[in-house]
N, C-alpha and C positions, 0 to 999 in steps of 0.2 A: 505493500499501500504506500502511495507516494506521501514524502512529508513535506510539509508546506516551508518554501526556502527563508531562511531565518532573515530579520533585520540586518543587515550591512552600516556598521557603523559609518558616518558620513551619508550614507545612502537618502536622496531627498523622499521624505515620509507621503503614500498616498492623500490627496485631502478629502478626507470623510463630510465632510461638511455640504461639498458639493454633491456627494451622493446622497444622504440624509433629506437633504431639500426634494430629493424623488421621491421621498416616502413621508405623506401628507398624515398628519396627526392632528389631534385633539391638543386643546391647551389651559395649561392647568398653572394653579398658582400654590406653592408651599408658603404653609406661614409656622409659624412656632413661634416661642417666646426666650428671651434671652434671661440671665441669670438676673434681674433688676424686674423681670415681669411686664419689659419694655417688647412689641412685637416686632417681629420679621418677618419677612416674605421674600419669594423671588419666583419669576415666572419660568416654568419648566414644561418642556413639551417631551422631555425622556424618561417616559414612566413604563410598566407593564405589569397584570398580573402573573404574579408567580405560581399561586395556587389557591383553591376554594375550600380547602381544609387543611390546614388551619388558614383563613383568609389572608393571603398575604400581598405584598405590591412589592415594586422594584422602581425607586426613584434615583437619577442620577446628575448628582450636581458637583459644578465644579470645586473641587478640594479647597481652593483657596478663598473659599467665599465664608463673609462672615456668618450668612445665615446658616448654613452647613454646620459652623461651627457651633452656633448657639442650639441649634435641632440637636449636636449631639451630644450635648450639656444637659438640655433639657429630656433630651430622648423620648419624645413625642411631638406630633404634626397634624397638622391638617393640610389634605389636599383638596383644592377648591377647582371643579373642572367648570371654566368657563364658558357662559353662555355666549349666543353669536353678537351679543349687542356690546359686550364687553371689551372688545378690542384696545378703547383706550387704557383700562387695567391693567391688559398684556402687557402694553406698551409702559403702564408705568412702572410696574414690576421690575420689568427688565430693564430701564433705565439705572437704577439703583438710586433713585430719588431719597435721601433721609426723609422728608417727609409725604412717604407714598402713604401710611395707614390715615396721615392726617387727612389727607385726598379722597381716603377710599370709606365708603359705608361696611363696618363688619363690628360682630359681637363673638364673646367667648364665652358659649352655652357652657353649663355644668359639665364635667368630664370630656370638657376637648382637649383636641392633642392641639390644638393652636386657634387661632381668629379664624372664624367663617365670612368669607368674604358676601354678606347678605343678599346685596344688590347684584353682587353681579356673576354668582355662582350656581350653576343648576343642576346641581351634585357637590356633597362634600363628605370624604372619608376621613376618621379620626385614627391616626395610627401610632402606632409604641412600636420603637425602633429594635430590632430582634439580631442586628447582623450588618455589617458594613465590610465592605472590601472596597479599600484602596489601589486604583488601577490607572497608571498616566498620571492624567492631570483631571481625573475626573472621581468619582469615590459613589459608589453603588450602594442606597442606602436601602435593607429589606426592614419590612416592616408589616406588623399584622395589624389589620385592621378591627377596633373595636366597634365601631357604627358607621351605618352610612345614613345620610340624608339625601334626599333625589327630589326635586322638583319637575314632576313630569311633564309641566305645561314647557320648559326652557328646552332651546334647542342650539346643541353643542357650537362654539368656534373654533374654526379648522383651518390650519397651516402647513402649507408648501410652498414649495417653489419660490420663498422669501415673501411671501404674499397671504392675506388673510383671506378666508372664504367661509361662508354661511351655509350651516346643515342642511335646513330650510331649502335653500337654491338645489345642493344636489338632491334632495330627498323630493323635489318638486319635478325632475324627469321622468320623463313615463317608463314604466320597466318594460322589457321586450316581451312581445308575448310569449306563452310558452309554445313549444316547439311539440306536436303530437309525438309520443313514443310509438314505434311501430309494434303491430302485433305479433307475438312471437308464439308459433305453435306449442306447445308445449311435446316434451318427448315422453314417449312409454317407459314406464320405472323398468329397471335391469332386471331380466327373466321374463317381462311380460308378453306376450304376442303384440306383434305390430296390428293397429287397430284396422278391420275392413273399409278399402277402398268402397266408394258409393256405388251401391248394386250390386257387390259380391255379396255372394252368400254366406251364411255364417255356419261354422261347420261346428255341429257340436259332438261331444266325444261321450 
């Protein structure tokens, strides 16, 4: 079995960013609290479901991020999935502006892992960190989900090719008509005599 070629010192690494822009995703904001109970947060599109039992997901965050430092110290966070009218909030939390929470509606429900962006999220998962893996310039944070809050009327905000898009626009495209499946004649069971053709006599033994 062939093995991948090792990375050679001095070789130019592939630009993964151009590749990943071709994979549209939803948009989320990770929120947590620092040691002084002040809110911290950042925009994140690198997340995935890991397991249903126990309910576990993973988010990948830049290792040098102050929000990641606070998240790991706190051990908990909230994952806010943004609805399609929350583009400005996505840009705000990606900007690193120090007053981002002063410009956003949020609350901290009892037992929450981090602030819930009440005006901008259509779904929120409260999470507890169970494992971290540092690789390169990012850290993968594995977390068990303790509670999920979903607003059924919300429509997800999408991002790909360095542009935003609305889920409602994509969902409005008519689905292709179902292609009828050809009828397949059933085969006789093993050892069974073939069925007589039309008009043929049945032989009784």
